[in-house]
N, C-alpha and C positions, 0 to 999 in steps of 0.2 A: 609690518610684517610682510613679510615675504612671502612668495607663493610657486607652485611649478609654473603659472601662467604668466608670472611679472617675467619667467627668466623667457618662458619663450617670446615672449612680448621685445623682452632686450634684446634675445638673437637675432628676434626679426632685422630688425632697428640699426646692429653692428654688423661689422665684419671680427672686429674688437676679438682673443679671449674671452669667454666666460666662465665665473667659477661658480659654483654649487657650495655658498655657504650655507652650511647648514650639519646639521646633526646628522655625521653617518653612525648607522648602529647594525644595518644591515648589507650585506652584498646586494641582495632588491634595491635597495634607492642610487646603487649604484649603475647596474645594469636603465633605470628608472632613473640616470644624469644623462647615460649618453646618451638614451633614448628622446629626451627634451629640445638639451643642446647644449646642454654641458661641457665648455674643453680639460677644463679643471675642479677636480674636488676634494672640497678642507675633511682632513684626519682630522682628533682631536688626543692625541695621544696620553690622557690624563682619561679619557675614558672606558679608550680601548686597550684589551689585553694585547704582547707581542704578540700573541696568533692569531686577534684578529687584522692585526696596522697587515704583517705580511698576505694574509688571504686576502684582504682589500684592497692592498697595493696588485699585487697579481691578478685581480681581477681587473680593476684600473688600465693595467699594461696593456691585458689580452683588449681591451677595446681600446686603446689611446687616449688614455685620458689621463691625460699629465695629472700631480698628486701634491696638494700643501701640505704636507703632516705639522698639525700647528704646536708648541711644545712650551712650558709656563716654567721651567725650570731646567737644572744641571742635571739627577735625573733622568728626568728625561726624555733630556738631547741625548743622552748617551746610550738611550734603549732603542733611537731611532740614528743613531749615525751610523750604520754601514747598510742604510733605504739610498746610495748611489743617485739612483734617479730624480728623489722625490726634491720636493722646490718645499723648506725649513722656515717656518714662519714662528717668532718668536710671539705670545699673546707679555706686553708688557704691561696690560693688568693681571691683578692676581682675582683667579677666584673666586679666591674664598672672605679674603677681606671687599673685592674690587677698588683695593687702591691703584697708580695705573703712575707706575716710574719706565721711562725709557731706558735708565741704565740697564732695567735685565737684559735688551739685548745689543747694548754694549759689553758685559761682565760674559752672557755665554758666545758669544761673535769671539772675544778673547780665547776660552777654549775650545771651539768649533775647531777641528784640525779636519775636516772633510771639503771638499770641494765643491756641494751641492750650494745654488742660488738658497741665500739668507734671506729674509725676507722678515724689518720690523713692522709688530702691527700693533696697535693701540697707543693714544697719547701724545701722537702724532701733535703738536697742533700748531707749530709754525716754521715760519724760514730759519726761525737759529737749531727750530728741535732738527726738522732735516742735515741743515751744515754740520749739528753738536756729534747724528751721526754716519754721516761721512766720511770725517775727522778719525776716526773711530771704524772706519772698511763696512760698512752698510750703505748700498747702494741701493733696496728696493727696501719700495716701503707700503703698506695696507694704511693709507687714509682713511676713510667715513665717513662722518659730519664734520669738523674739524678739517672737512675740505674747505670747505662751505664759508664756515665758520672763524678760519682762524688766520691769524696773518704770512700767507706765502707767496702774494705776487708785491 
């Protein structure tokens, strides 16, 4: 389990950008994120209203924080497609069933017309998966524990 101190510790050891991957439900957390050294925050479309997403992105921009808006389906993607400065993340894990399907990213990328950075998240277990995603014009990935366990090298 993560903590604010973990983020601070990581920030102290690297110049790489740090994503605060947390459930942002209050503007206070965005200010806190800046204070503790995050460079980017996660906004999960399925738990936020359109107004919250708008308000939270405005605060993030004011604080010069990047923001990754995570979507799971076509409806959520449509809700956020006008946020031109957003990083768009597609979670390949269905949060209702917890099933993982990397084709979710491929399907949503094919229907997305924006120029945002488009990120495939979850379920990427091997180099073969990366190649498949790249063949479908997805070149940015969020890989967690699979990087340590999978066949990437």
